[in-house]
Chimera marker file (.cmm) of the C-alpha trace (Angstrom):
<marker_set name="trace">
<marker id="1" x="0.040" y="-0.285" z="0.004" r="1" g="1" b="0" radius="0.5"/>
<marker id="2" x="1.679" y="2.958" z="-1.509" r="1" g="1" b="0" radius="0.5"/>
<marker id="3" x="0.521" y="5.849" z="-0.166" r="1" g="1" b="0" radius="0.5"/>
<marker id="4" x="1.355" y="9.660" z="-1.612" r="1" g="1" b="0" radius="0.5"/>
<marker id="5" x="1.711" y="12.390" z="0.576" r="1" g="1" b="0" radius="0.5"/>
<marker id="6" x="2.431" y="16.466" z="-0.917" r="1" g="1" b="0" radius="0.5"/>
<marker id="7" x="5.167" y="17.817" z="0.722" r="1" g="1" b="0" radius="0.5"/>
<marker id="8" x="4.247" y="21.026" z="2.672" r="1" g="1" b="0" radius="0.5"/>
<marker id="9" x="6.875" y="23.890" z="1.469" r="1" g="1" b="0" radius="0.5"/>
<marker id="10" x="9.792" y="24.724" z="3.672" r="1" g="1" b="0" radius="0.5"/>
<marker id="11" x="13.021" y="23.166" z="4.396" r="1" g="1" b="0" radius="0.5"/>
<marker id="12" x="14.751" y="20.701" z="6.527" r="1" g="1" b="0" radius="0.5"/>
<marker id="13" x="17.709" y="21.722" z="8.302" r="1" g="1" b="0" radius="0.5"/>
<marker id="14" x="20.381" y="19.253" z="9.783" r="1" g="1" b="0" radius="0.5"/>
<marker id="15" x="22.249" y="20.927" z="12.694" r="1" g="1" b="0" radius="0.5"/>
<marker id="16" x="26.424" y="20.117" z="12.281" r="1" g="1" b="0" radius="0.5"/>
<marker id="17" x="26.540" y="18.913" z="15.633" r="1" g="1" b="0" radius="0.5"/>
<marker id="18" x="23.991" y="16.164" z="14.651" r="1" g="1" b="0" radius="0.5"/>
<marker id="19" x="26.557" y="15.492" z="11.707" r="1" g="1" b="0" radius="0.5"/>
<marker id="20" x="29.533" y="15.110" z="13.931" r="1" g="1" b="0" radius="0.5"/>
<marker id="21" x="27.337" y="12.386" z="16.097" r="1" g="1" b="0" radius="0.5"/>
<marker id="22" x="27.282" y="10.414" z="13.203" r="1" g="1" b="0" radius="0.5"/>
<marker id="23" x="30.710" y="10.509" z="12.306" r="1" g="1" b="0" radius="0.5"/>
<marker id="24" x="31.447" y="10.252" z="16.410" r="1" g="1" b="0" radius="0.5"/>
<marker id="25" x="29.201" y="6.957" z="16.618" r="1" g="1" b="0" radius="0.5"/>
<marker id="26" x="30.400" y="5.435" z="13.202" r="1" g="1" b="0" radius="0.5"/>
<marker id="27" x="34.100" y="6.088" z="14.083" r="1" g="1" b="0" radius="0.5"/>
<marker id="28" x="34.306" y="4.668" z="17.484" r="1" g="1" b="0" radius="0.5"/>
<marker id="29" x="31.893" y="1.361" z="16.434" r="1" g="1" b="0" radius="0.5"/>
<marker id="30" x="34.700" y="0.014" z="13.800" r="1" g="1" b="0" radius="0.5"/>
<marker id="31" x="36.872" y="-2.187" z="15.038" r="1" g="1" b="0" radius="0.5"/>
<marker id="32" x="40.259" y="-1.478" z="15.335" r="1" g="1" b="0" radius="0.5"/>
<marker id="33" x="39.382" y="1.944" z="16.549" r="1" g="1" b="0" radius="0.5"/>
<marker id="34" x="40.276" y="2.432" z="19.814" r="1" g="1" b="0" radius="0.5"/>
<marker id="35" x="39.052" y="6.470" z="20.376" r="1" g="1" b="0" radius="0.5"/>
<marker id="36" x="39.476" y="9.419" z="18.984" r="1" g="1" b="0" radius="0.5"/>
<marker id="37" x="42.459" y="11.467" z="18.845" r="1" g="1" b="0" radius="0.5"/>
<marker id="38" x="42.500" y="13.780" z="22.351" r="1" g="1" b="0" radius="0.5"/>
<marker id="39" x="42.499" y="17.155" z="20.173" r="1" g="1" b="0" radius="0.5"/>
<marker id="40" x="42.810" y="18.340" z="16.724" r="1" g="1" b="0" radius="0.5"/>
<marker id="41" x="46.191" y="19.031" z="15.984" r="1" g="1" b="0" radius="0.5"/>
<marker id="42" x="46.696" y="23.311" z="15.646" r="1" g="1" b="0" radius="0.5"/>
<marker id="43" x="47.758" y="23.431" z="12.331" r="1" g="1" b="0" radius="0.5"/>
<marker id="44" x="44.378" y="22.800" z="10.975" r="1" g="1" b="0" radius="0.5"/>
<marker id="45" x="42.530" y="25.972" z="10.146" r="1" g="1" b="0" radius="0.5"/>
<marker id="46" x="39.278" y="27.037" z="11.954" r="1" g="1" b="0" radius="0.5"/>
<marker id="47" x="35.773" y="26.535" z="10.085" r="1" g="1" b="0" radius="0.5"/>
<marker id="48" x="35.178" y="29.387" z="8.209" r="1" g="1" b="0" radius="0.5"/>
<marker id="49" x="31.499" y="28.638" z="6.989" r="1" g="1" b="0" radius="0.5"/>
<marker id="50" x="29.333" y="25.777" z="8.189" r="1" g="1" b="0" radius="0.5"/>
<marker id="51" x="30.232" y="23.218" z="10.278" r="1" g="1" b="0" radius="0.5"/>
<marker id="52" x="30.981" y="21.489" z="13.688" r="1" g="1" b="0" radius="0.5"/>
<marker id="53" x="33.919" y="20.653" z="15.492" r="1" g="1" b="0" radius="0.5"/>
<marker id="54" x="34.786" y="18.363" z="18.332" r="1" g="1" b="0" radius="0.5"/>
<marker id="55" x="37.305" y="16.231" z="19.913" r="1" g="1" b="0" radius="0.5"/>
<marker id="56" x="38.979" y="14.360" z="17.070" r="1" g="1" b="0" radius="0.5"/>
<marker id="57" x="36.784" y="15.496" z="14.107" r="1" g="1" b="0" radius="0.5"/>
<marker id="58" x="35.727" y="17.936" z="11.886" r="1" g="1" b="0" radius="0.5"/>
<marker id="59" x="33.048" y="18.425" z="9.918" r="1" g="1" b="0" radius="0.5"/>
<marker id="60" x="32.752" y="21.009" z="6.999" r="1" g="1" b="0" radius="0.5"/>
<marker id="61" x="29.518" y="21.558" z="4.774" r="1" g="1" b="0" radius="0.5"/>
<marker id="62" x="30.242" y="23.969" z="2.209" r="1" g="1" b="0" radius="0.5"/>
<marker id="63" x="27.647" y="26.322" z="0.328" r="1" g="1" b="0" radius="0.5"/>
<marker id="64" x="26.358" y="23.739" z="-2.161" r="1" g="1" b="0" radius="0.5"/>
<marker id="65" x="25.810" y="21.753" z="1.336" r="1" g="1" b="0" radius="0.5"/>
<marker id="66" x="28.521" y="18.906" z="0.395" r="1" g="1" b="0" radius="0.5"/>
<marker id="67" x="30.176" y="17.800" z="3.767" r="1" g="1" b="0" radius="0.5"/>
<marker id="68" x="33.858" y="17.386" z="3.853" r="1" g="1" b="0" radius="0.5"/>
<marker id="69" x="35.235" y="15.330" z="7.058" r="1" g="1" b="0" radius="0.5"/>
<marker id="70" x="38.216" y="15.075" z="8.967" r="1" g="1" b="0" radius="0.5"/>
<marker id="71" x="38.859" y="12.531" z="11.923" r="1" g="1" b="0" radius="0.5"/>
<marker id="72" x="41.600" y="11.864" z="13.981" r="1" g="1" b="0" radius="0.5"/>
<marker id="73" x="41.813" y="8.032" z="15.394" r="1" g="1" b="0" radius="0.5"/>
<marker id="74" x="44.055" y="6.121" z="17.660" r="1" g="1" b="0" radius="0.5"/>
<marker id="75" x="44.107" y="2.835" z="16.456" r="1" g="1" b="0" radius="0.5"/>
<marker id="76" x="44.564" y="-0.477" z="17.311" r="1" g="1" b="0" radius="0.5"/>
<marker id="77" x="48.132" y="-2.511" z="16.512" r="1" g="1" b="0" radius="0.5"/>
<marker id="78" x="46.384" y="-5.740" z="15.224" r="1" g="1" b="0" radius="0.5"/>
<marker id="79" x="44.801" y="-3.160" z="13.044" r="1" g="1" b="0" radius="0.5"/>
<marker id="80" x="45.724" y="-3.490" z="8.910" r="1" g="1" b="0" radius="0.5"/>
<marker id="81" x="45.780" y="0.669" z="9.429" r="1" g="1" b="0" radius="0.5"/>
<marker id="82" x="45.100" y="1.179" z="5.921" r="1" g="1" b="0" radius="0.5"/>
<marker id="83" x="42.139" y="-1.115" z="5.678" r="1" g="1" b="0" radius="0.5"/>
<marker id="84" x="40.883" y="0.533" z="8.484" r="1" g="1" b="0" radius="0.5"/>
<marker id="85" x="41.418" y="4.042" z="7.151" r="1" g="1" b="0" radius="0.5"/>
<marker id="86" x="39.115" y="3.013" z="3.444" r="1" g="1" b="0" radius="0.5"/>
<marker id="87" x="36.600" y="1.090" z="5.961" r="1" g="1" b="0" radius="0.5"/>
<marker id="88" x="36.275" y="4.750" z="7.858" r="1" g="1" b="0" radius="0.5"/>
<marker id="89" x="36.054" y="6.663" z="4.848" r="1" g="1" b="0" radius="0.5"/>
<marker id="90" x="33.590" y="3.784" z="3.092" r="1" g="1" b="0" radius="0.5"/>
<marker id="91" x="31.702" y="3.713" z="6.700" r="1" g="1" b="0" radius="0.5"/>
<marker id="92" x="31.324" y="7.460" z="7.523" r="1" g="1" b="0" radius="0.5"/>
<marker id="93" x="29.946" y="8.543" z="3.914" r="1" g="1" b="0" radius="0.5"/>
<marker id="94" x="27.864" y="6.130" z="3.672" r="1" g="1" b="0" radius="0.5"/>
<marker id="95" x="26.297" y="6.784" z="7.202" r="1" g="1" b="0" radius="0.5"/>
<marker id="96" x="26.552" y="10.777" z="6.290" r="1" g="1" b="0" radius="0.5"/>
<marker id="97" x="24.628" y="9.659" z="2.623" r="1" g="1" b="0" radius="0.5"/>
<marker id="98" x="22.212" y="7.328" z="4.214" r="1" g="1" b="0" radius="0.5"/>
<marker id="99" x="20.782" y="9.217" z="7.135" r="1" g="1" b="0" radius="0.5"/>
<marker id="100" x="20.835" y="12.805" z="6.490" r="1" g="1" b="0" radius="0.5"/>
<marker id="101" x="21.263" y="12.495" z="2.383" r="1" g="1" b="0" radius="0.5"/>
<marker id="102" x="23.625" y="14.744" z="1.952" r="1" g="1" b="0" radius="0.5"/>
<marker id="103" x="26.477" y="14.652" z="-0.726" r="1" g="1" b="0" radius="0.5"/>
<marker id="104" x="29.429" y="13.470" z="1.050" r="1" g="1" b="0" radius="0.5"/>
<marker id="105" x="32.681" y="15.319" z="-0.896" r="1" g="1" b="0" radius="0.5"/>
<marker id="106" x="35.783" y="13.516" z="1.018" r="1" g="1" b="0" radius="0.5"/>
<marker id="107" x="36.306" y="11.971" z="4.568" r="1" g="1" b="0" radius="0.5"/>
<marker id="108" x="40.338" y="12.471" z="5.475" r="1" g="1" b="0" radius="0.5"/>
<marker id="109" x="40.890" y="9.382" z="8.316" r="1" g="1" b="0" radius="0.5"/>
<marker id="110" x="44.274" y="10.853" z="9.923" r="1" g="1" b="0" radius="0.5"/>
<marker id="111" x="45.850" y="7.424" z="12.697" r="1" g="1" b="0" radius="0.5"/>
<marker id="112" x="47.501" y="10.304" z="14.783" r="1" g="1" b="0" radius="0.5"/>
<marker id="113" x="48.870" y="7.596" z="17.332" r="1" g="1" b="0" radius="0.5"/>
<marker id="114" x="49.017" y="3.559" z="17.777" r="1" g="1" b="0" radius="0.5"/>
<marker id="115" x="48.222" y="2.638" z="21.443" r="1" g="1" b="0" radius="0.5"/>
<marker id="116" x="49.790" y="-0.505" z="22.903" r="1" g="1" b="0" radius="0.5"/>
<marker id="117" x="49.358" y="-2.052" z="26.449" r="1" g="1" b="0" radius="0.5"/>
<marker id="118" x="51.301" y="-0.198" z="28.628" r="1" g="1" b="0" radius="0.5"/>
<marker id="119" x="54.150" y="-2.028" z="30.518" r="1" g="1" b="0" radius="0.5"/>
<marker id="120" x="53.648" y="-5.110" z="28.134" r="1" g="1" b="0" radius="0.5"/>
<marker id="121" x="55.878" y="-6.897" z="25.299" r="1" g="1" b="0" radius="0.5"/>
<marker id="122" x="56.087" y="-5.115" z="22.425" r="1" g="1" b="0" radius="0.5"/>
<marker id="123" x="55.147" y="-1.707" z="23.895" r="1" g="1" b="0" radius="0.5"/>
<marker id="124" x="57.215" y="1.076" z="22.722" r="1" g="1" b="0" radius="0.5"/>
<link id1="1" id2="2" r="1" g="1" b="0" radius="0.2"/>
<link id1="2" id2="3" r="1" g="1" b="0" radius="0.2"/>
<link id1="3" id2="4" r="1" g="1" b="0" radius="0.2"/>
<link id1="4" id2="5" r="1" g="1" b="0" radius="0.2"/>
<link id1="5" id2="6" r="1" g="1" b="0" radius="0.2"/>
<link id1="6" id2="7" r="1" g="1" b="0" radius="0.2"/>
<link id1="7" id2="8" r="1" g="1" b="0" radius="0.2"/>
<link id1="8" id2="9" r="1" g="1" b="0" radius="0.2"/>
<link id1="9" id2="10" r="1" g="1" b="0" radius="0.2"/>
<link id1="10" id2="11" r="1" g="1" b="0" radius="0.2"/>
<link id1="11" id2="12" r="1" g="1" b="0" radius="0.2"/>
<link id1="12" id2="13" r="1" g="1" b="0" radius="0.2"/>
<link id1="13" id2="14" r="1" g="1" b="0" radius="0.2"/>
<link id1="14" id2="15" r="1" g="1" b="0" radius="0.2"/>
<link id1="15" id2="16" r="1" g="1" b="0" radius="0.2"/>
<link id1="16" id2="17" r="1" g="1" b="0" radius="0.2"/>
<link id1="17" id2="18" r="1" g="1" b="0" radius="0.2"/>
<link id1="18" id2="19" r="1" g="1" b="0" radius="0.2"/>
<link id1="19" id2="20" r="1" g="1" b="0" radius="0.2"/>
<link id1="20" id2="21" r="1" g="1" b="0" radius="0.2"/>
<link id1="21" id2="22" r="1" g="1" b="0" radius="0.2"/>
<link id1="22" id2="23" r="1" g="1" b="0" radius="0.2"/>
<link id1="23" id2="24" r="1" g="1" b="0" radius="0.2"/>
<link id1="24" id2="25" r="1" g="1" b="0" radius="0.2"/>
<link id1="25" id2="26" r="1" g="1" b="0" radius="0.2"/>
<link id1="26" id2="27" r="1" g="1" b="0" radius="0.2"/>
<link id1="27" id2="28" r="1" g="1" b="0" radius="0.2"/>
<link id1="28" id2="29" r="1" g="1" b="0" radius="0.2"/>
<link id1="29" id2="30" r="1" g="1" b="0" radius="0.2"/>
<link id1="30" id2="31" r="1" g="1" b="0" radius="0.2"/>
<link id1="31" id2="32" r="1" g="1" b="0" radius="0.2"/>
<link id1="32" id2="33" r="1" g="1" b="0" radius="0.2"/>
<link id1="33" id2="34" r="1" g="1" b="0" radius="0.2"/>
<link id1="34" id2="35" r="1" g="1" b="0" radius="0.2"/>
<link id1="35" id2="36" r="1" g="1" b="0" radius="0.2"/>
<link id1="36" id2="37" r="1" g="1" b="0" radius="0.2"/>
<link id1="37" id2="38" r="1" g="1" b="0" radius="0.2"/>
<link id1="38" id2="39" r="1" g="1" b="0" radius="0.2"/>
<link id1="39" id2="40" r="1" g="1" b="0" radius="0.2"/>
<link id1="40" id2="41" r="1" g="1" b="0" radius="0.2"/>
<link id1="41" id2="42" r="1" g="1" b="0" radius="0.2"/>
<link id1="42" id2="43" r="1" g="1" b="0" radius="0.2"/>
<link id1="43" id2="44" r="1" g="1" b="0" radius="0.2"/>
<link id1="44" id2="45" r="1" g="1" b="0" radius="0.2"/>
<link id1="45" id2="46" r="1" g="1" b="0" radius="0.2"/>
<link id1="46" id2="47" r="1" g="1" b="0" radius="0.2"/>
<link id1="47" id2="48" r="1" g="1" b="0" radius="0.2"/>
<link id1="48" id2="49" r="1" g="1" b="0" radius="0.2"/>
<link id1="49" id2="50" r="1" g="1" b="0" radius="0.2"/>
<link id1="50" id2="51" r="1" g="1" b="0" radius="0.2"/>
<link id1="51" id2="52" r="1" g="1" b="0" radius="0.2"/>
<link id1="52" id2="53" r="1" g="1" b="0" radius="0.2"/>
<link id1="53" id2="54" r="1" g="1" b="0" radius="0.2"/>
<link id1="54" id2="55" r="1" g="1" b="0" radius="0.2"/>
<link id1="55" id2="56" r="1" g="1" b="0" radius="0.2"/>
<link id1="56" id2="57" r="1" g="1" b="0" radius="0.2"/>
<link id1="57" id2="58" r="1" g="1" b="0" radius="0.2"/>
<link id1="58" id2="59" r="1" g="1" b="0" radius="0.2"/>
<link id1="59" id2="60" r="1" g="1" b="0" radius="0.2"/>
<link id1="60" id2="61" r="1" g="1" b="0" radius="0.2"/>
<link id1="61" id2="62" r="1" g="1" b="0" radius="0.2"/>
<link id1="62" id2="63" r="1" g="1" b="0" radius="0.2"/>
<link id1="63" id2="64" r="1" g="1" b="0" radius="0.2"/>
<link id1="64" id2="65" r="1" g="1" b="0" radius="0.2"/>
<link id1="65" id2="66" r="1" g="1" b="0" radius="0.2"/>
<link id1="66" id2="67" r="1" g="1" b="0" radius="0.2"/>
<link id1="67" id2="68" r="1" g="1" b="0" radius="0.2"/>
<link id1="68" id2="69" r="1" g="1" b="0" radius="0.2"/>
<link id1="69" id2="70" r="1" g="1" b="0" radius="0.2"/>
<link id1="70" id2="71" r="1" g="1" b="0" radius="0.2"/>
<link id1="71" id2="72" r="1" g="1" b="0" radius="0.2"/>
<link id1="72" id2="73" r="1" g="1" b="0" radius="0.2"/>
<link id1="73" id2="74" r="1" g="1" b="0" radius="0.2"/>
<link id1="74" id2="75" r="1" g="1" b="0" radius="0.2"/>
<link id1="75" id2="76" r="1" g="1" b="0" radius="0.2"/>
<link id1="76" id2="77" r="1" g="1" b="0" radius="0.2"/>
<link id1="77" id2="78" r="1" g="1" b="0" radius="0.2"/>
<link id1="78" id2="79" r="1" g="1" b="0" radius="0.2"/>
<link id1="79" id2="80" r="1" g="1" b="0" radius="0.2"/>
<link id1="80" id2="81" r="1" g="1" b="0" radius="0.2"/>
<link id1="81" id2="82" r="1" g="1" b="0" radius="0.2"/>
<link id1="82" id2="83" r="1" g="1" b="0" radius="0.2"/>
<link id1="83" id2="84" r="1" g="1" b="0" radius="0.2"/>
<link id1="84" id2="85" r="1" g="1" b="0" radius="0.2"/>
<link id1="85" id2="86" r="1" g="1" b="0" radius="0.2"/>
<link id1="86" id2="87" r="1" g="1" b="0" radius="0.2"/>
<link id1="87" id2="88" r="1" g="1" b="0" radius="0.2"/>
<link id1="88" id2="89" r="1" g="1" b="0" radius="0.2"/>
<link id1="89" id2="90" r="1" g="1" b="0" radius="0.2"/>
<link id1="90" id2="91" r="1" g="1" b="0" radius="0.2"/>
<link id1="91" id2="92" r="1" g="1" b="0" radius="0.2"/>
<link id1="92" id2="93" r="1" g="1" b="0" radius="0.2"/>
<link id1="93" id2="94" r="1" g="1" b="0" radius="0.2"/>
<link id1="94" id2="95" r="1" g="1" b="0" radius="0.2"/>
<link id1="95" id2="96" r="1" g="1" b="0" radius="0.2"/>
<link id1="96" id2="97" r="1" g="1" b="0" radius="0.2"/>
<link id1="97" id2="98" r="1" g="1" b="0" radius="0.2"/>
<link id1="98" id2="99" r="1" g="1" b="0" radius="0.2"/>
<link id1="99" id2="100" r="1" g="1" b="0" radius="0.2"/>
<link id1="100" id2="101" r="1" g="1" b="0" radius="0.2"/>
<link id1="101" id2="102" r="1" g="1" b="0" radius="0.2"/>
<link id1="102" id2="103" r="1" g="1" b="0" radius="0.2"/>
<link id1="103" id2="104" r="1" g="1" b="0" radius="0.2"/>
<link id1="104" id2="105" r="1" g="1" b="0" radius="0.2"/>
<link id1="105" id2="106" r="1" g="1" b="0" radius="0.2"/>
<link id1="106" id2="107" r="1" g="1" b="0" radius="0.2"/>
<link id1="107" id2="108" r="1" g="1" b="0" radius="0.2"/>
<link id1="108" id2="109" r="1" g="1" b="0" radius="0.2"/>
<link id1="109" id2="110" r="1" g="1" b="0" radius="0.2"/>
<link id1="110" id2="111" r="1" g="1" b="0" radius="0.2"/>
<link id1="111" id2="112" r="1" g="1" b="0" radius="0.2"/>
<link id1="112" id2="113" r="1" g="1" b="0" radius="0.2"/>
<link id1="113" id2="114" r="1" g="1" b="0" radius="0.2"/>
<link id1="114" id2="115" r="1" g="1" b="0" radius="0.2"/>
<link id1="115" id2="116" r="1" g="1" b="0" radius="0.2"/>
<link id1="116" id2="117" r="1" g="1" b="0" radius="0.2"/>
<link id1="117" id2="118" r="1" g="1" b="0" radius="0.2"/>
<link id1="118" id2="119" r="1" g="1" b="0" radius="0.2"/>
<link id1="119" id2="120" r="1" g="1" b="0" radius="0.2"/>
<link id1="120" id2="121" r="1" g="1" b="0" radius="0.2"/>
<link id1="121" id2="122" r="1" g="1" b="0" radius="0.2"/>
<link id1="122" id2="123" r="1" g="1" b="0" radius="0.2"/>
<link id1="123" id2="124" r="1" g="1" b="0" radius="0.2"/>
</marker_set>
C-alpha cells in the first residue's frame, strides 16, 4: 500500500552537531579504532563556514551543502591501518548519505597514534 503525501513548502535543516554525532558513532563502532584522538592538531585552520568541530573530528558543510569530514583516531596495533582508513572512509560517507541524504565530498582519516598496552611486551 503505497500512499503518496504532498510535501509542504519549507526546508529541512540538519544541525552540524548532528553530523558530528553520526561521524563519532560510526568511527567508534569500527573494530580497530580505540578512540578519537584527544584533540585536533593546531595546524588545522578554523572553520570558515557552516560546520562543527569536536574532539578528534571536524565536519564542514560547503555552500552547496556537500560535507567534508576530518577524523583523527587512535588505532589498535593489530589493525591493518590502510584497511582501517579505507573502511572508515566508506562507512562514514555511507552513514552521512543514508541518514541525512547529504553529498559527502571527502572523508579524511588521520591515524594519529597506535596504542600498545603499557608495560607489556612490544610496548614502545
